[in-house]
C-alpha positions as a Markdown table, in Angstrom:
| # | Residue | x | y | z |
|---|---|---|---|---|
| 1 | Met | -15.1 | -0.2 | -19.6 |
| 2 | Ser | -14.2 | -3.3 | -17.7 |
| 3 | Leu | -12.9 | -3.3 | -14.1 |
| 4 | Leu | -9.6 | -4.8 | -15.3 |
| 5 | Ser | -9.1 | -1.9 | -17.8 |
| 6 | Lys | -9.8 | 0.6 | -15.1 |
| 7 | Ile | -7.0 | -0.6 | -12.8 |
| 8 | Val | -4.3 | -1.1 | -15.5 |
| 9 | Thr | -2.3 | 2.0 | -15.9 |
| 10 | Pro | -0.8 | 3.1 | -19.3 |
| 11 | Leu | 2.6 | 2.7 | -17.7 |
| 12 | Ala | 3.3 | -0.8 | -18.9 |
| 13 | Ala | 6.6 | -0.8 | -16.9 |
| 14 | Leu | 4.5 | -0.8 | -13.7 |
| 15 | Thr | 2.4 | -3.8 | -14.6 |
| 16 | Leu | 3.5 | -7.4 | -14.0 |
| 17 | Leu | 1.6 | -10.3 | -15.5 |
| 18 | Phe | 2.1 | -13.8 | -14.2 |
| 19 | Thr | 0.4 | -16.7 | -16.0 |
| 20 | Val | 0.4 | -20.4 | -15.0 |
| 21 | Asn | -2.1 | -21.5 | -17.6 |
| 22 | Ala | -5.2 | -20.1 | -19.3 |
| 23 | Ser | -7.3 | -20.3 | -16.1 |
| 24 | Ala | -4.6 | -19.0 | -13.7 |
| 25 | Gln | -3.6 | -15.4 | -14.1 |
| 26 | Ile | -2.9 | -12.5 | -11.9 |
| 27 | Gln | -2.2 | -8.9 | -12.9 |
| 28 | Leu | -0.4 | -6.6 | -10.5 |
| 29 | Thr | -0.3 | -2.9 | -11.0 |
| 30 | Gly | 2.2 | -0.8 | -9.1 |
| 31 | Lys | 5.9 | -0.4 | -8.2 |
| 32 | Met | 7.5 | -3.4 | -6.4 |
| 33 | Glu | 9.2 | -1.2 | -3.9 |
| 34 | Gln | 8.9 | -0.2 | -0.2 |
| 35 | Gly | 6.0 | 2.2 | 0.4 |
| 36 | Ala | 4.0 | 1.2 | -2.7 |
| 37 | Leu | 0.3 | 0.5 | -3.1 |
| 38 | Ile | -0.3 | -2.5 | -5.3 |
| 39 | Arg | -3.6 | -3.1 | -7.1 |
| 40 | Ala | -4.4 | -6.4 | -8.6 |
| 41 | Met | -6.8 | -8.5 | -10.6 |
| 42 | Val | -7.5 | -12.2 | -10.5 |
| 43 | Glu | -10.2 | -14.6 | -11.8 |
| 44 | Pro | -13.4 | -13.9 | -9.8 |
| 45 | Gly | -13.8 | -16.4 | -6.9 |
| 46 | Thr | -10.0 | -16.7 | -6.3 |
| 47 | Gln | -8.8 | -16.7 | -2.7 |
| 48 | Val | -5.7 | -14.5 | -2.1 |
| 49 | Tyr | -3.2 | -14.6 | 0.7 |
| 50 | Leu | -0.3 | -12.2 | 1.4 |
| 51 | Asn | 2.4 | -13.8 | 3.6 |
| 52 | Gly | -0.3 | -16.2 | 4.9 |
| 53 | Lys | -2.9 | -13.5 | 5.6 |
| 54 | Ala | -6.2 | -13.6 | 3.6 |
| 55 | Leu | -7.0 | -10.5 | 1.6 |
| 56 | Lys | -10.4 | -9.2 | 0.7 |
| 57 | Val | -11.2 | -9.6 | -3.0 |
| 58 | Thr | -14.1 | -7.9 | -4.9 |
| 59 | Pro | -16.7 | -10.1 | -6.7 |
| 60 | Glu | -15.0 | -9.1 | -10.0 |
| 61 | Gly | -11.5 | -10.2 | -8.7 |
| 62 | Ala | -9.9 | -6.9 | -7.8 |
| 63 | Phe | -7.9 | -6.4 | -4.6 |
| 64 | Ala | -5.2 | -4.2 | -3.1 |
| 65 | Phe | -2.3 | -4.4 | -0.7 |
| 66 | Gly | 0.8 | -2.4 | 0.3 |
| 67 | Phe | 4.4 | -2.6 | 1.2 |
| 68 | Ser | 5.3 | -0.5 | 4.3 |
| 69 | Arg | 8.2 | 2.0 | 4.5 |
| 70 | Glu | 10.5 | -0.7 | 5.8 |
| 71 | Ala | 8.9 | -3.7 | 4.2 |
| 72 | Glu | 10.8 | -7.0 | 4.0 |
| 73 | Leu | 12.3 | -7.4 | 0.6 |
| 74 | Lys | 11.0 | -11.0 | 0.2 |
| 75 | Gln | 7.2 | -11.5 | 0.3 |
| 76 | Glu | 4.8 | -14.1 | -1.0 |
| 77 | Leu | 1.3 | -14.2 | -2.6 |
| 78 | Lys | -0.7 | -17.4 | -2.5 |
| 79 | Leu | -3.7 | -17.7 | -4.9 |
| 80 | Val | -6.3 | -20.5 | -4.7 |
| 81 | Tyr | -8.3 | -20.5 | -7.9 |
| 82 | Pro | -11.9 | -21.6 | -8.2 |
| 83 | Asp | -10.8 | -24.8 | -10.0 |
| 84 | Gly | -8.6 | -25.7 | -7.0 |
| 85 | Leu | -5.3 | -24.8 | -8.6 |
| 86 | Thr | -2.9 | -23.2 | -6.0 |
| 87 | Gln | -0.3 | -20.7 | -7.2 |
| 88 | Ile | 2.6 | -19.4 | -5.0 |
| 89 | Lys | 4.1 | -16.2 | -6.3 |
| 90 | Pro | 7.3 | -14.9 | -4.6 |
| 91 | Leu | 7.5 | -11.1 | -4.6 |
| 92 | Ser | 10.9 | -9.3 | -4.7 |
| 93 | Ile | 10.7 | -5.8 | -3.2 |
| 94 | Lys | 13.2 | -3.0 | -4.0 |
| 95 | Thr | 14.7 | -1.0 | -1.2 |
| 96 | Lys | 13.8 | 2.7 | -1.2 |
| 97 | Glu | 16.2 | 5.4 | -0.1 |
| 98 | Tyr | 14.8 | 8.1 | 2.2 |
| 99 | Lys | 15.9 | 11.6 | 3.0 |
| 100 | Ile | 17.3 | 11.8 | 6.6 |
| 101 | Asp | 18.1 | 15.2 | 8.2 |
| 102 | Arg | 20.1 | 15.3 | 11.4 |
| 103 | Val | 19.5 | 18.2 | 13.8 |
| 104 | Asn | 21.6 | 18.7 | 16.9 |
| 105 | Gly | 21.8 | 21.2 | 19.7 |
| 106 | Ile | 18.1 | 21.2 | 20.5 |
| 107 | Ser | 17.4 | 22.1 | 24.2 |
| 108 | Lys | 16.0 | 19.4 | 26.5 |
| 109 | Lys | 13.0 | 21.7 | 27.2 |
| 110 | Ile | 12.0 | 21.7 | 23.6 |
| 111 | Met | 12.6 | 18.0 | 23.3 |
| 112 | Lys | 10.2 | 17.3 | 26.2 |
| 113 | Pro | 6.6 | 17.2 | 24.9 |
| 114 | Asp | 3.7 | 19.0 | 26.7 |
| 115 | Pro | 1.6 | 16.4 | 28.6 |
| 116 | Lys | -1.6 | 18.1 | 27.5 |
| 117 | Ala | -0.5 | 18.1 | 23.9 |
| 118 | Val | 0.4 | 14.4 | 24.2 |
| 119 | Glu | -3.0 | 13.6 | 25.6 |
| 120 | Arg | -4.9 | 15.5 | 22.9 |
| 121 | Ser | -2.8 | 13.9 | 20.2 |
| 122 | Arg | -3.6 | 10.5 | 21.5 |
| 123 | Lys | -7.3 | 11.2 | 21.2 |
| 124 | Asp | -6.8 | 12.4 | 17.7 |
| 125 | Ser | -4.8 | 9.3 | 16.8 |
| 126 | Lys | -7.5 | 7.1 | 18.1 |
| 127 | Gln | -10.1 | 8.7 | 15.8 |
| 128 | Val | -7.7 | 8.4 | 12.8 |
| 129 | Arg | -6.9 | 4.8 | 13.5 |
| 130 | Ala | -10.6 | 4.0 | 13.7 |
| 131 | Ala | -11.3 | 5.6 | 10.4 |
| 132 | Arg | -8.4 | 3.8 | 8.7 |
| 133 | Ser | -9.4 | 0.5 | 10.2 |
| 134 | Gln | -12.8 | 0.5 | 8.4 |
| 135 | Phe | -13.5 | -2.1 | 5.7 |
| 136 | Ser | -16.0 | -1.1 | 3.0 |
| 137 | Glu | -17.0 | -2.8 | -0.3 |
| 138 | Ile | -16.5 | 0.5 | -2.2 |
| 139 | Glu | -14.5 | -0.3 | -5.3 |
| 140 | Ser | -13.1 | 3.2 | -6.0 |
| 141 | Phe | -9.6 | 2.0 | -5.2 |
| 142 | Thr | -9.5 | 0.5 | -8.7 |
| 143 | Gln | -9.6 | 4.0 | -10.3 |
| 144 | Asp | -6.7 | 5.8 | -11.9 |
| 145 | Phe | -5.9 | 8.3 | -9.1 |
| 146 | Ile | -5.3 | 12.0 | -9.8 |
| 147 | Trp | -3.4 | 14.6 | -7.8 |
| 148 | Pro | -5.7 | 16.3 | -5.2 |
| 149 | Leu | -3.5 | 19.4 | -5.7 |
| 150 | Thr | -0.8 | 20.3 | -8.2 |
| 151 | Gly | 2.2 | 22.4 | -7.5 |
| 152 | Arg | 5.7 | 22.3 | -6.0 |
| 153 | Ile | 6.4 | 19.2 | -3.9 |
| 154 | Ser | 7.9 | 20.5 | -0.6 |
| 155 | Gly | 8.0 | 17.2 | 1.3 |
| 156 | Val | 8.3 | 13.6 | 0.4 |
| 157 | Tyr | 7.2 | 10.3 | 1.8 |
| 158 | Gly | 9.6 | 8.5 | 4.2 |
| 159 | Ser | 11.8 | 11.5 | 5.0 |
| 160 | Gln | 12.8 | 11.7 | 8.6 |
| 161 | Arg | 14.6 | 14.0 | 11.1 |
| 162 | Val | 16.9 | 12.9 | 13.8 |
| 163 | Tyr | 16.9 | 15.3 | 16.8 |
| 164 | Asn | 20.0 | 15.1 | 19.1 |
| 165 | Gly | 20.5 | 11.6 | 17.8 |
| 166 | Lys | 16.9 | 10.5 | 18.5 |
| 167 | Pro | 14.9 | 9.6 | 15.4 |
| 168 | Gly | 11.6 | 11.5 | 14.9 |
| 169 | Asn | 8.6 | 10.0 | 13.3 |
| 170 | Pro | 9.0 | 9.6 | 9.5 |
| 171 | His | 6.9 | 11.7 | 7.2 |
| 172 | Tyr | 4.2 | 9.5 | 5.7 |
| 173 | Gly | 2.8 | 11.8 | 3.0 |
| 174 | Val | 3.7 | 14.0 | 0.1 |
| 175 | Asp | 3.5 | 17.7 | 0.7 |
| 176 | Val | 2.4 | 20.1 | -2.0 |
| 177 | Ala | 3.0 | 23.8 | -1.3 |
| 178 | Ala | 0.1 | 26.2 | -2.0 |
| 179 | Lys | -1.5 | 29.3 | -0.7 |
| 180 | Thr | -4.0 | 29.1 | 2.1 |
| 181 | Gly | -7.5 | 28.8 | 0.5 |
| 182 | Thr | -6.3 | 26.8 | -2.6 |
| 183 | Val | -8.9 | 24.2 | -3.4 |
| 184 | Val | -8.2 | 20.5 | -2.7 |
| 185 | Val | -10.1 | 17.9 | -4.8 |
| 186 | Ala | -10.7 | 14.2 | -4.3 |
| 187 | Pro | -8.1 | 12.0 | -6.0 |
| 188 | Ala | -10.7 | 9.2 | -6.5 |
| 189 | Asp | -14.3 | 8.4 | -5.6 |
| 190 | Gly | -15.1 | 7.4 | -2.0 |
| 191 | Val | -16.9 | 8.1 | 1.2 |
| 192 | Ile | -15.8 | 10.5 | 3.9 |
| 193 | Ser | -14.8 | 8.4 | 7.0 |
| 194 | Leu | -13.4 | 11.3 | 9.0 |
| 195 | Ser | -13.8 | 15.1 | 8.9 |
| 196 | Val | -12.4 | 17.1 | 11.8 |
| 197 | Ala | -11.7 | 20.8 | 11.7 |
| 198 | Asp | -8.9 | 21.0 | 14.3 |
| 199 | Met | -6.6 | 18.1 | 15.3 |
| 200 | Phe | -3.5 | 19.0 | 17.4 |
| 201 | Tyr | -0.8 | 17.9 | 14.9 |
| 202 | Ser | -2.6 | 17.7 | 11.6 |
| 203 | Gly | -5.1 | 20.6 | 12.0 |
| 204 | Gly | -8.0 | 20.3 | 9.6 |
| 205 | Thr | -8.1 | 16.6 | 8.7 |
| 206 | Ile | -10.1 | 14.6 | 6.2 |
| 207 | Ile | -10.0 | 10.8 | 5.5 |
| 208 | Leu | -11.6 | 9.6 | 2.3 |
| 209 | Asp | -12.4 | 5.8 | 2.1 |
| 210 | His | -11.8 | 4.3 | -1.4 |
| 211 | Gly | -12.7 | 0.8 | -0.3 |
| 212 | Tyr | -11.1 | -2.5 | 0.5 |
| 213 | Gly | -8.7 | -0.9 | 3.1 |
| 214 | Val | -7.5 | 1.9 | 0.8 |
| 215 | Ser | -8.0 | 5.5 | 1.9 |
| 216 | Ser | -6.6 | 9.0 | 1.5 |
| 217 | Ser | -5.8 | 11.4 | 4.3 |
| 218 | Phe | -5.6 | 15.2 | 3.8 |
| 219 | Leu | -3.9 | 17.3 | 6.6 |
| 220 | His | -3.5 | 20.9 | 7.6 |
| 221 | Leu | -6.6 | 22.1 | 5.9 |
| 222 | Ser | -8.0 | 25.6 | 6.5 |
| 223 | Lys | -11.6 | 24.9 | 5.5 |
| 224 | Leu | -13.5 | 21.6 | 5.1 |
| 225 | Tyr | -16.3 | 21.3 | 2.6 |
| 226 | Val | -17.4 | 17.7 | 3.5 |
| 227 | Lys | -18.9 | 15.8 | 6.4 |
| 228 | Asp | -18.7 | 12.2 | 7.7 |
| 229 | Gly | -20.6 | 9.7 | 5.5 |
| 230 | Glu | -20.7 | 12.0 | 2.5 |
| 231 | Val | -20.3 | 10.3 | -0.9 |
| 232 | Ile | -17.6 | 11.9 | -3.0 |
| 233 | Lys | -16.7 | 11.8 | -6.7 |
| 234 | Gln | -13.2 | 12.1 | -8.2 |
| 235 | Gly | -12.3 | 15.7 | -8.8 |
| 236 | Gln | -14.9 | 17.1 | -6.4 |
| 237 | Ala | -13.7 | 20.0 | -4.2 |
| 238 | Ile | -13.4 | 18.7 | -0.6 |
| 239 | Ala | -11.4 | 21.3 | 1.3 |
| 240 | Glu | -9.0 | 24.3 | 1.2 |
| 241 | Val | -5.2 | 24.3 | 1.8 |
| 242 | Gly | -4.1 | 25.7 | 5.2 |
| 243 | Ala | -1.4 | 25.9 | 7.8 |
| 244 | Thr | -3.4 | 24.4 | 10.6 |
| 245 | Gly | -1.9 | 22.1 | 13.2 |
| 246 | Arg | 1.8 | 21.9 | 13.7 |
| 247 | Val | 3.3 | 23.3 | 10.5 |
| 248 | Thr | 5.5 | 26.2 | 9.4 |
| 249 | Gly | 3.6 | 27.2 | 6.3 |
| 250 | Pro | 0.6 | 26.5 | 4.2 |
| 251 | His | 0.6 | 23.2 | 2.2 |
| 252 | Leu | -1.4 | 20.0 | 1.6 |
| 253 | Asp | -0.1 | 16.9 | 3.3 |
| 254 | Trp | -1.7 | 14.0 | 1.2 |
| 255 | Arg | -1.4 | 10.5 | 2.5 |
| 256 | Val | -2.5 | 7.1 | 1.2 |
| 257 | Asn | -3.3 | 4.3 | 3.5 |
| 258 | Trp | -3.9 | 0.5 | 3.3 |
| 259 | Tyr | -5.7 | 0.0 | 6.6 |
| 260 | Gln | -3.0 | 1.1 | 9.2 |
| 261 | Met | -0.1 | 0.9 | 6.7 |
| 262 | Arg | 0.9 | 4.3 | 5.4 |
| 263 | Leu | 2.0 | 4.4 | 1.8 |
| 264 | Asp | 3.6 | 6.7 | -0.7 |
| 265 | Pro | 1.0 | 8.6 | -2.8 |
| 266 | Val | 3.4 | 9.1 | -5.7 |
| 267 | Thr | 3.2 | 5.4 | -6.4 |
| 268 | Ile | -0.4 | 5.7 | -7.7 |
| 269 | Val | -0.4 | 9.0 | -9.6 |
| 270 | Pro | 1.3 | 10.4 | -12.7 |
| 271 | Asn | 4.7 | 12.2 | -12.2 |
| 272 | Met | 4.0 | 15.7 | -10.9 |
| 273 | Ala | 6.4 | 17.3 | -13.4 |
| 274 | Glu | 4.6 | 15.7 | -16.3 |
| 275 | Val | 1.2 | 16.8 | -14.9 |
| 276 | Leu | 2.4 | 20.4 | -14.6 |
| 277 | Lys | 3.7 | 20.4 | -18.2 |
| 278 | Lys | 0.2 | 19.6 | -19.4 |
């Protein structure tokens, strides 16, 4: 199977094909909306720029990029093909609506964070940022991703709470409710770039590098099966669901990242309802 066939999903509606001539072609797979991960294919040797910034491209011509939660609705790809032809492709991004909950009447004491907790969370964040900053030449990001856990979705990407009129941090993952001890599997191949049993907010935490800036994060785990540097195959058991860190109940918080940009995992997997029917 060719690399191109691996990254093209059967959902034709998600695939856009732009052709200038026989030698200039780009295929984009993904949803043109805020929070989406886009995977693409061009002629090998093509240079690619997103809004003027150079992107890493595999020797076969595959690459990836993302649109943040509040991404600008007008963006631009520039492609410089091996024969010297330059193509400018404007991208129109759809606005995504997010769930916003407003909570009032919270005491000032609760709103004021514990200095020790803040310091610990800063150290945790530094480790997480370092793991997500890594670039590797793994090409697993081109695979068709699977759900690391199936079940009821209890939390969605982009949702946010406003406490006493002050916005909290948005939720950057998708939560799947399950009992503590339920096995979590790898959504795609990769290498473990972070495995920590107890972080302040996220509890048991794993980051799996899929290559070229794309990675998955798994939060609130009760048991970790893997260690830093371990090579992982799609479908391999990597951990167990838990209620570790700052949560109210057991669930998996799965996140997809493009370097430091946090993206919506549901943009790269089949619809959960359809998966559960099967």
